[in-house]
N, CA, C, O and CB atoms as a CASP TS submission, in Angstrom:
PFRMAT TS
TARGET T0000
AUTHOR 0000-0000-0000
METHOD Language model
MODEL 1
PARENT N/A
ATOM      1  N   UNK     1    -128.065  86.225 -59.653  1.00  0.00           N
ATOM      2  CA  UNK     1    -127.082  85.327 -59.370  1.00  0.00           C
ATOM      3  C   UNK     1    -127.144  85.330 -57.722  1.00  0.00           C
ATOM      4  O   UNK     1    -127.276  84.267 -57.115  1.00  0.00           O
ATOM      5  CB  UNK     1    -125.627  85.769 -60.071  1.00  0.00           C
ATOM      6  N   UNK     2    -127.034  86.650 -57.007  1.00  0.00           N
ATOM      7  CA  UNK     2    -126.904  86.260 -55.608  1.00  0.00           C
ATOM      8  C   UNK     2    -127.931  85.621 -54.906  1.00  0.00           C
ATOM      9  O   UNK     2    -127.678  84.907 -53.936  1.00  0.00           O
ATOM     10  CB  UNK     2    -126.636  87.274 -54.912  1.00  0.00           C
ATOM     11  N   UNK     3    -129.135  85.827 -55.335  1.00  0.00           N
ATOM     12  CA  UNK     3    -130.217  85.122 -54.815  1.00  0.00           C
ATOM     13  C   UNK     3    -130.142  83.614 -54.866  1.00  0.00           C
ATOM     14  O   UNK     3    -130.464  82.907 -53.911  1.00  0.00           O
ATOM     15  CB  UNK     3    -131.350  85.547 -55.472  1.00  0.00           C
ATOM     16  N   UNK     4    -129.662  83.110 -56.136  1.00  0.00           N
ATOM     17  CA  UNK     4    -129.791  81.837 -56.634  1.00  0.00           C
ATOM     18  C   UNK     4    -128.620  81.192 -55.478  1.00  0.00           C
ATOM     19  O   UNK     4    -128.831  80.082 -54.990  1.00  0.00           O
ATOM     20  CB  UNK     4    -129.452  81.715 -58.460  1.00  0.00           C
ATOM     21  N   UNK     5    -127.581  81.863 -55.157  1.00  0.00           N
ATOM     22  CA  UNK     5    -126.505  81.223 -54.279  1.00  0.00           C
ATOM     23  C   UNK     5    -126.080  81.839 -52.963  1.00  0.00           C
ATOM     24  O   UNK     5    -124.995  81.777 -52.384  1.00  0.00           O
ATOM     25  CB  UNK     5    -125.318  81.133 -55.036  1.00  0.00           C
ATOM     26  N   UNK     6    -127.273  82.484 -52.618  1.00  0.00           N
ATOM     27  CA  UNK     6    -127.290  82.984 -51.325  1.00  0.00           C
ATOM     28  C   UNK     6    -127.397  82.026 -50.199  1.00  0.00           C
ATOM     29  O   UNK     6    -128.127  81.037 -50.254  1.00  0.00           O
ATOM     30  CB  UNK     6    -128.292  83.854 -51.239  1.00  0.00           C
ATOM     31  N   UNK     7    -126.641  82.338 -49.148  1.00  0.00           N
ATOM     32  CA  UNK     7    -126.821  81.385 -48.078  1.00  0.00           C
ATOM     33  C   UNK     7    -128.246  80.941 -47.661  1.00  0.00           C
ATOM     34  O   UNK     7    -128.477  79.736 -47.558  1.00  0.00           O
ATOM     35  CB  UNK     7    -126.198  81.927 -46.952  1.00  0.00           C
ATOM     36  N   UNK     8    -129.220  81.867 -47.413  1.00  0.00           N
ATOM     37  CA  UNK     8    -130.394  81.900 -46.959  1.00  0.00           C
ATOM     38  C   UNK     8    -131.478  81.000 -47.919  1.00  0.00           C
ATOM     39  O   UNK     8    -132.451  80.392 -47.475  1.00  0.00           O
ATOM     40  CB  UNK     8    -130.693  83.349 -46.819  1.00  0.00           C
ATOM     41  N   UNK     9    -131.050  81.073 -49.391  1.00  0.00           N
ATOM     42  CA  UNK     9    -131.692  80.252 -50.446  1.00  0.00           C
ATOM     43  C   UNK     9    -131.283  78.767 -50.432  1.00  0.00           C
ATOM     44  O   UNK     9    -132.012  77.776 -50.466  1.00  0.00           O
ATOM     45  CB  UNK     9    -131.358  80.836 -51.805  1.00  0.00           C
ATOM     46  N   UNK    10    -130.116  78.840 -50.382  1.00  0.00           N
ATOM     47  CA  UNK    10    -129.574  77.214 -50.103  1.00  0.00           C
ATOM     48  C   UNK    10    -130.039  76.629 -49.047  1.00  0.00           C
ATOM     49  O   UNK    10    -130.582  75.534 -49.194  1.00  0.00           O
ATOM     50  CB  UNK    10    -128.109  77.016 -49.891  1.00  0.00           C
ATOM     51  N   UNK    11    -129.917  77.327 -47.492  1.00  0.00           N
ATOM     52  CA  UNK    11    -130.609  76.563 -46.711  1.00  0.00           C
ATOM     53  C   UNK    11    -132.063  76.394 -46.862  1.00  0.00           C
ATOM     54  O   UNK    11    -132.451  75.354 -46.330  1.00  0.00           O
ATOM     55  CB  UNK    11    -130.361  76.945 -45.607  1.00  0.00           C
ATOM     56  N   UNK    12    -132.820  76.964 -47.319  1.00  0.00           N
ATOM     57  CA  UNK    12    -134.553  76.857 -47.579  1.00  0.00           C
ATOM     58  C   UNK    12    -134.439  75.903 -48.411  1.00  0.00           C
ATOM     59  O   UNK    12    -135.050  74.945 -47.938  1.00  0.00           O
ATOM     60  CB  UNK    12    -135.506  78.168 -48.246  1.00  0.00           C
ATOM     61  N   UNK    13    -133.961  75.628 -49.455  1.00  0.00           N
ATOM     62  CA  UNK    13    -133.860  74.440 -50.588  1.00  0.00           C
ATOM     63  C   UNK    13    -133.741  73.228 -49.770  1.00  0.00           C
ATOM     64  O   UNK    13    -134.604  72.351 -49.810  1.00  0.00           O
ATOM     65  CB  UNK    13    -132.501  74.547 -51.685  1.00  0.00           C
ATOM     66  N   UNK    14    -132.568  73.144 -48.936  1.00  0.00           N
ATOM     67  CA  UNK    14    -132.056  72.050 -48.592  1.00  0.00           C
ATOM     68  C   UNK    14    -132.334  71.790 -46.991  1.00  0.00           C
ATOM     69  O   UNK    14    -131.628  70.969 -46.404  1.00  0.00           O
ATOM     70  CB  UNK    14    -130.649  72.103 -49.008  1.00  0.00           C
ATOM     71  N   UNK    15    -133.278  72.436 -46.358  1.00  0.00           N
ATOM     72  CA  UNK    15    -133.187  72.393 -44.974  1.00  0.00           C
ATOM     73  C   UNK    15    -134.325  71.077 -44.674  1.00  0.00           C
ATOM     74  O   UNK    15    -135.267  70.670 -45.353  1.00  0.00           O
ATOM     75  CB  UNK    15    -133.574  74.012 -44.253  1.00  0.00           C
ATOM     76  N   UNK    16    -133.771  70.627 -43.336  1.00  0.00           N
ATOM     77  CA  UNK    16    -134.751  69.337 -42.845  1.00  0.00           C
ATOM     78  C   UNK    16    -133.711  68.359 -42.600  1.00  0.00           C
ATOM     79  O   UNK    16    -132.506  68.604 -42.658  1.00  0.00           O
ATOM     80  CB  UNK    16    -135.965  68.697 -44.038  1.00  0.00           C
ATOM     81  N   UNK    17    -134.310  67.070 -42.284  1.00  0.00           N
ATOM     82  CA  UNK    17    -133.550  65.818 -42.014  1.00  0.00           C
ATOM     83  C   UNK    17    -133.285  65.042 -43.262  1.00  0.00           C
ATOM     84  O   UNK    17    -134.087  64.963 -44.193  1.00  0.00           O
ATOM     85  CB  UNK    17    -134.295  64.932 -41.035  1.00  0.00           C
ATOM     86  N   UNK    18    -132.477  64.651 -43.236  1.00  0.00           N
ATOM     87  CA  UNK    18    -132.083  63.730 -44.599  1.00  0.00           C
ATOM     88  C   UNK    18    -132.155  62.116 -43.981  1.00  0.00           C
ATOM     89  O   UNK    18    -131.677  61.717 -42.919  1.00  0.00           O
ATOM     90  CB  UNK    18    -130.207  64.164 -45.297  1.00  0.00           C
ATOM     91  N   UNK    19    -132.847  61.407 -44.918  1.00  0.00           N
ATOM     92  CA  UNK    19    -133.051  59.917 -44.606  1.00  0.00           C
ATOM     93  C   UNK    19    -132.050  59.298 -45.586  1.00  0.00           C
ATOM     94  O   UNK    19    -131.730  59.867 -46.630  1.00  0.00           O
ATOM     95  CB  UNK    19    -134.673  59.340 -44.843  1.00  0.00           C
ATOM     96  N   UNK    20    -131.597  58.181 -45.230  1.00  0.00           N
ATOM     97  CA  UNK    20    -130.703  57.357 -45.974  1.00  0.00           C
ATOM     98  C   UNK    20    -131.477  56.001 -45.784  1.00  0.00           C
ATOM     99  O   UNK    20    -132.084  55.652 -44.771  1.00  0.00           O
ATOM    100  CB  UNK    20    -129.099  57.385 -45.422  1.00  0.00           C
ATOM    101  N   UNK    21    -131.352  55.405 -46.800  1.00  0.00           N
ATOM    102  CA  UNK    21    -132.077  54.094 -46.979  1.00  0.00           C
ATOM    103  C   UNK    21    -131.037  52.990 -47.108  1.00  0.00           C
ATOM    104  O   UNK    21    -129.886  53.370 -47.327  1.00  0.00           O
ATOM    105  CB  UNK    21    -133.034  54.109 -48.273  1.00  0.00           C
ATOM    106  N   UNK    22    -131.280  51.574 -46.997  1.00  0.00           N
ATOM    107  CA  UNK    22    -130.320  50.597 -47.236  1.00  0.00           C
ATOM    108  C   UNK    22    -129.703  50.204 -48.571  1.00  0.00           C
ATOM    109  O   UNK    22    -130.393  49.762 -49.490  1.00  0.00           O
ATOM    110  CB  UNK    22    -130.815  49.593 -46.782  1.00  0.00           C
ATOM    111  N   UNK    23    -128.391  50.376 -48.657  1.00  0.00           N
ATOM    112  CA  UNK    23    -127.852  50.235 -49.858  1.00  0.00           C
ATOM    113  C   UNK    23    -127.344  51.639 -50.721  1.00  0.00           C
ATOM    114  O   UNK    23    -126.802  51.577 -51.825  1.00  0.00           O
ATOM    115  CB  UNK    23    -128.873  49.480 -50.556  1.00  0.00           C
ATOM    116  N   UNK    24    -127.620  52.842 -50.024  1.00  0.00           N
ATOM    117  CA  UNK    24    -127.291  53.891 -50.700  1.00  0.00           C
ATOM    118  C   UNK    24    -125.790  54.420 -50.213  1.00  0.00           C
ATOM    119  O   UNK    24    -125.379  54.418 -49.052  1.00  0.00           O
ATOM    120  CB  UNK    24    -128.421  54.886 -50.533  1.00  0.00           C
ATOM    121  N   UNK    25    -125.108  54.854 -51.348  1.00  0.00           N
ATOM    122  CA  UNK    25    -124.044  55.540 -50.966  1.00  0.00           C
ATOM    123  C   UNK    25    -124.142  56.895 -49.942  1.00  0.00           C
ATOM    124  O   UNK    25    -125.014  57.763 -49.987  1.00  0.00           O
ATOM    125  CB  UNK    25    -123.494  55.853 -52.183  1.00  0.00           C
ATOM    126  N   UNK    26    -123.144  56.829 -49.133  1.00  0.00           N
ATOM    127  CA  UNK    26    -122.908  58.104 -48.511  1.00  0.00           C
ATOM    128  C   UNK    26    -121.342  58.363 -48.252  1.00  0.00           C
ATOM    129  O   UNK    26    -120.441  57.534 -48.125  1.00  0.00           O
ATOM    130  CB  UNK    26    -123.720  58.156 -47.170  1.00  0.00           C
ATOM    131  N   UNK    27    -121.292  59.750 -48.212  1.00  0.00           N
ATOM    132  CA  UNK    27    -119.818  60.259 -47.967  1.00  0.00           C
ATOM    133  C   UNK    27    -119.782  60.890 -46.607  1.00  0.00           C
ATOM    134  O   UNK    27    -120.660  61.687 -46.276  1.00  0.00           O
ATOM    135  CB  UNK    27    -119.314  61.370 -49.094  1.00  0.00           C
ATOM    136  N   UNK    28    -118.860  60.582 -45.859  1.00  0.00           N
ATOM    137  CA  UNK    28    -118.717  61.490 -44.629  1.00  0.00           C
ATOM    138  C   UNK    28    -117.726  62.242 -44.241  1.00  0.00           C
ATOM    139  O   UNK    28    -116.537  61.971 -44.407  1.00  0.00           O
ATOM    140  CB  UNK    28    -118.838  60.921 -43.679  1.00  0.00           C
ATOM    141  N   UNK    29    -118.227  63.349 -43.636  1.00  0.00           N
ATOM    142  CA  UNK    29    -117.649  64.747 -43.561  1.00  0.00           C
ATOM    143  C   UNK    29    -116.511  64.576 -42.311  1.00  0.00           C
ATOM    144  O   UNK    29    -117.030  64.005 -41.352  1.00  0.00           O
ATOM    145  CB  UNK    29    -118.962  66.005 -43.210  1.00  0.00           C
ATOM    146  N   UNK    30    -115.335  64.868 -42.125  1.00  0.00           N
ATOM    147  CA  UNK    30    -114.576  64.959 -41.013  1.00  0.00           C
ATOM    148  C   UNK    30    -114.430  66.334 -40.521  1.00  0.00           C
ATOM    149  O   UNK    30    -113.626  67.137 -40.993  1.00  0.00           O
ATOM    150  CB  UNK    30    -113.358  64.391 -41.247  1.00  0.00           C
ATOM    151  N   UNK    31    -115.184  66.558 -39.620  1.00  0.00           N
ATOM    152  CA  UNK    31    -115.286  68.080 -39.082  1.00  0.00           C
ATOM    153  C   UNK    31    -114.067  68.353 -38.099  1.00  0.00           C
ATOM    154  O   UNK    31    -113.665  69.467 -37.763  1.00  0.00           O
ATOM    155  CB  UNK    31    -116.789  68.358 -38.210  1.00  0.00           C
ATOM    156  N   UNK    32    -113.669  67.392 -37.790  1.00  0.00           N
ATOM    157  CA  UNK    32    -112.537  67.493 -36.649  1.00  0.00           C
ATOM    158  C   UNK    32    -111.379  67.813 -37.028  1.00  0.00           C
ATOM    159  O   UNK    32    -110.522  68.273 -36.274  1.00  0.00           O
ATOM    160  CB  UNK    32    -112.286  66.358 -35.938  1.00  0.00           C
ATOM    161  N   UNK    33    -111.188  67.534 -38.622  1.00  0.00           N
ATOM    162  CA  UNK    33    -110.055  68.564 -39.084  1.00  0.00           C
ATOM    163  C   UNK    33    -110.158  69.988 -39.307  1.00  0.00           C
ATOM    164  O   UNK    33    -109.124  70.627 -39.501  1.00  0.00           O
ATOM    165  CB  UNK    33    -109.605  68.204 -40.227  1.00  0.00           C
ATOM    166  N   UNK    34    -111.410  70.622 -39.302  1.00  0.00           N
ATOM    167  CA  UNK    34    -111.612  71.862 -39.593  1.00  0.00           C
ATOM    168  C   UNK    34    -110.864  72.814 -38.783  1.00  0.00           C
ATOM    169  O   UNK    34    -110.599  73.913 -39.270  1.00  0.00           O
ATOM    170  CB  UNK    34    -112.878  72.083 -39.544  1.00  0.00           C
ATOM    171  N   UNK    35    -110.451  72.481 -37.462  1.00  0.00           N
ATOM    172  CA  UNK    35    -109.900  73.428 -36.561  1.00  0.00           C
ATOM    173  C   UNK    35    -108.618  72.775 -36.075  1.00  0.00           C
ATOM    174  O   UNK    35    -108.338  72.975 -34.893  1.00  0.00           O
ATOM    175  CB  UNK    35    -110.891  73.801 -35.396  1.00  0.00           C
ATOM    176  N   UNK    36    -107.711  71.948 -36.873  1.00  0.00           N
ATOM    177  CA  UNK    36    -106.637  71.377 -36.685  1.00  0.00           C
ATOM    178  C   UNK    36    -105.256  72.582 -36.743  1.00  0.00           C
ATOM    179  O   UNK    36    -105.177  73.589 -37.446  1.00  0.00           O
ATOM    180  CB  UNK    36    -106.661  70.215 -37.762  1.00  0.00           C
ATOM    181  N   UNK    37    -104.432  72.136 -35.908  1.00  0.00           N
ATOM    182  CA  UNK    37    -103.229  73.378 -36.090  1.00  0.00           C
ATOM    183  C   UNK    37    -101.730  72.356 -36.668  1.00  0.00           C
ATOM    184  O   UNK    37    -100.688  72.838 -37.113  1.00  0.00           O
ATOM    185  CB  UNK    37    -102.829  74.390 -34.079  1.00  0.00           C
ATOM    186  N   UNK    38    -102.026  70.938 -36.494  1.00  0.00           N
ATOM    187  CA  UNK    38    -100.502  70.332 -36.998  1.00  0.00           C
ATOM    188  C   UNK    38    -100.751  70.197 -38.636  1.00  0.00           C
ATOM    189  O   UNK    38    -101.801  69.895 -39.203  1.00  0.00           O
ATOM    190  CB  UNK    38    -100.042  68.532 -36.192  1.00  0.00           C
ATOM    191  N   UNK    39     -99.671  70.464 -39.124  1.00  0.00           N
ATOM    192  CA  UNK    39     -99.616  70.762 -40.561  1.00  0.00           C
ATOM    193  C   UNK    39     -99.814  69.348 -41.292  1.00  0.00           C
ATOM    194  O   UNK    39    -100.132  69.415 -42.479  1.00  0.00           O
ATOM    195  CB  UNK    39     -98.166  71.505 -40.969  1.00  0.00           C
ATOM    196  N   UNK    40     -99.650  67.953 -40.669  1.00  0.00           N
ATOM    197  CA  UNK    40     -99.561  66.622 -41.628  1.00  0.00           C
ATOM    198  C   UNK    40    -101.302  66.549 -41.543  1.00  0.00           C
ATOM    199  O   UNK    40    -101.952  66.138 -42.505  1.00  0.00           O
ATOM    200  CB  UNK    40     -98.462  64.936 -40.865  1.00  0.00           C
ATOM    201  N   UNK    41    -101.881  66.956 -40.399  1.00  0.00           N
ATOM    202  CA  UNK    41    -103.261  66.783 -40.458  1.00  0.00           C
ATOM    203  C   UNK    41    -103.896  67.806 -41.687  1.00  0.00           C
ATOM    204  O   UNK    41    -104.821  67.460 -42.422  1.00  0.00           O
ATOM    205  CB  UNK    41    -103.861  67.097 -38.941  1.00  0.00           C
ATOM    206  N   UNK    42    -103.532  68.506 -41.723  1.00  0.00           N
ATOM    207  CA  UNK    42    -103.984  69.644 -42.833  1.00  0.00           C
ATOM    208  C   UNK    42    -104.331  69.114 -44.274  1.00  0.00           C
ATOM    209  O   UNK    42    -105.340  69.381 -44.927  1.00  0.00           O
ATOM    210  CB  UNK    42    -102.753  70.732 -43.053  1.00  0.00           C
ATOM    211  N   UNK    43    -103.209  68.253 -44.652  1.00  0.00           N
ATOM    212  CA  UNK    43    -103.033  67.660 -45.741  1.00  0.00           C
ATOM    213  C   UNK    43    -104.383  66.398 -45.984  1.00  0.00           C
ATOM    214  O   UNK    43    -104.885  66.186 -47.088  1.00  0.00           O
ATOM    215  CB  UNK    43    -101.487  67.124 -45.632  1.00  0.00           C
ATOM    216  N   UNK    44    -104.732  65.776 -44.885  1.00  0.00           N
ATOM    217  CA  UNK    44    -105.638  64.871 -45.001  1.00  0.00           C
ATOM    218  C   UNK    44    -107.093  65.109 -45.723  1.00  0.00           C
ATOM    219  O   UNK    44    -107.698  66.150 -45.466  1.00  0.00           O
ATOM    220  CB  UNK    44    -105.764  64.511 -43.784  1.00  0.00           C
ATOM    221  N   UNK    45    -107.588  64.260 -46.519  1.00  0.00           N
ATOM    222  CA  UNK    45    -109.011  64.679 -46.942  1.00  0.00           C
ATOM    223  C   UNK    45    -110.081  65.065 -45.958  1.00  0.00           C
ATOM    224  O   UNK    45    -109.984  64.573 -44.834  1.00  0.00           O
ATOM    225  CB  UNK    45    -109.577  63.629 -47.654  1.00  0.00           C
ATOM    226  N   UNK    46    -111.006  65.809 -46.192  1.00  0.00           N
ATOM    227  CA  UNK    46    -112.062  65.995 -45.306  1.00  0.00           C
ATOM    228  C   UNK    46    -113.193  65.216 -45.538  1.00  0.00           C
ATOM    229  O   UNK    46    -113.928  65.058 -44.563  1.00  0.00           O
ATOM    230  CB  UNK    46    -112.427  67.248 -45.279  1.00  0.00           C
ATOM    231  N   UNK    47    -113.477  64.752 -46.467  1.00  0.00           N
ATOM    232  CA  UNK    47    -114.354  63.788 -47.078  1.00  0.00           C
ATOM    233  C   UNK    47    -113.861  62.364 -46.954  1.00  0.00           C
ATOM    234  O   UNK    47    -112.801  62.008 -47.468  1.00  0.00           O
ATOM    235  CB  UNK    47    -114.543  64.123 -48.498  1.00  0.00           C
ATOM    236  N   UNK    48    -114.617  61.586 -46.289  1.00  0.00           N
ATOM    237  CA  UNK    48    -114.064  60.086 -46.463  1.00  0.00           C
ATOM    238  C   UNK    48    -114.765  59.624 -47.756  1.00  0.00           C
ATOM    239  O   UNK    48    -115.661  60.281 -48.286  1.00  0.00           O
ATOM    240  CB  UNK    48    -114.454  58.997 -45.102  1.00  0.00           C
ATOM    241  N   UNK    49    -114.255  58.336 -48.277  1.00  0.00           N
ATOM    242  CA  UNK    49    -114.648  57.521 -49.275  1.00  0.00           C
ATOM    243  C   UNK    49    -116.102  57.073 -49.168  1.00  0.00           C
ATOM    244  O   UNK    49    -116.563  56.717 -48.084  1.00  0.00           O
ATOM    245  CB  UNK    49    -113.773  56.429 -49.310  1.00  0.00           C
ATOM    246  N   UNK    50    -116.936  57.091 -50.454  1.00  0.00           N
ATOM    247  CA  UNK    50    -118.216  56.378 -50.063  1.00  0.00           C
ATOM    248  C   UNK    50    -118.335  55.315 -49.510  1.00  0.00           C
ATOM    249  O   UNK    50    -117.490  54.446 -49.724  1.00  0.00           O
ATOM    250  CB  UNK    50    -118.891  56.161 -50.883  1.00  0.00           C
ATOM    251  N   UNK    51    -119.415  55.076 -48.641  1.00  0.00           N
ATOM    252  CA  UNK    51    -119.713  53.865 -48.064  1.00  0.00           C
ATOM    253  C   UNK    51    -121.127  53.753 -48.112  1.00  0.00           C
ATOM    254  O   UNK    51    -121.925  54.690 -48.096  1.00  0.00           O
ATOM    255  CB  UNK    51    -119.190  53.721 -46.732  1.00  0.00           C
ATOM    256  N   UNK    52    -121.459  52.152 -48.192  1.00  0.00           N
ATOM    257  CA  UNK    52    -122.918  52.142 -48.129  1.00  0.00           C
ATOM    258  C   UNK    52    -123.461  51.906 -46.702  1.00  0.00           C
ATOM    259  O   UNK    52    -122.889  51.632 -45.646  1.00  0.00           O
ATOM    260  CB  UNK    52    -123.454  51.071 -49.062  1.00  0.00           C
ATOM    261  N   UNK    53    -124.710  52.096 -47.014  1.00  0.00           N
ATOM    262  CA  UNK    53    -125.600  51.997 -45.456  1.00  0.00           C
ATOM    263  C   UNK    53    -125.973  50.451 -45.633  1.00  0.00           C
ATOM    264  O   UNK    53    -126.227  49.704 -46.578  1.00  0.00           O
ATOM    265  CB  UNK    53    -127.319  53.207 -45.256  1.00  0.00           C
ATOM    266  N   UNK    54    -125.891  50.369 -44.460  1.00  0.00           N
ATOM    267  CA  UNK    54    -126.065  48.819 -44.056  1.00  0.00           C
ATOM    268  C   UNK    54    -127.489  48.472 -43.489  1.00  0.00           C
ATOM    269  O   UNK    54    -128.186  47.484 -43.721  1.00  0.00           O
ATOM    270  CB  UNK    54    -124.963  48.404 -42.883  1.00  0.00           C
ATOM    271  N   UNK    55    -127.727  49.553 -42.683  1.00  0.00           N
ATOM    272  CA  UNK    55    -129.222  49.266 -41.837  1.00  0.00           C
ATOM    273  C   UNK    55    -129.452  50.748 -41.372  1.00  0.00           C
ATOM    274  O   UNK    55    -128.582  51.612 -41.264  1.00  0.00           O
ATOM    275  CB  UNK    55    -129.137  48.011 -40.278  1.00  0.00           C
ATOM    276  N   UNK    56    -130.475  50.844 -41.179  1.00  0.00           N
ATOM    277  CA  UNK    56    -131.330  52.295 -40.575  1.00  0.00           C
ATOM    278  C   UNK    56    -131.601  52.538 -39.060  1.00  0.00           C
ATOM    279  O   UNK    56    -132.194  53.553 -38.694  1.00  0.00           O
ATOM    280  CB  UNK    56    -132.864  52.328 -41.160  1.00  0.00           C
TER
END
């Protein structure tokens, strides 16, 4: 189990550049909320709603 879910195993499987094509749905992660100290910002969702790729 540890090998399957270890950090190195996951990084080896999913490493590299990800290419998105026109029309695909993607979700954006708001990393600016990781280090916030304001209480009201901590309750905001870190992942935005899915959006379509318009052009590459």
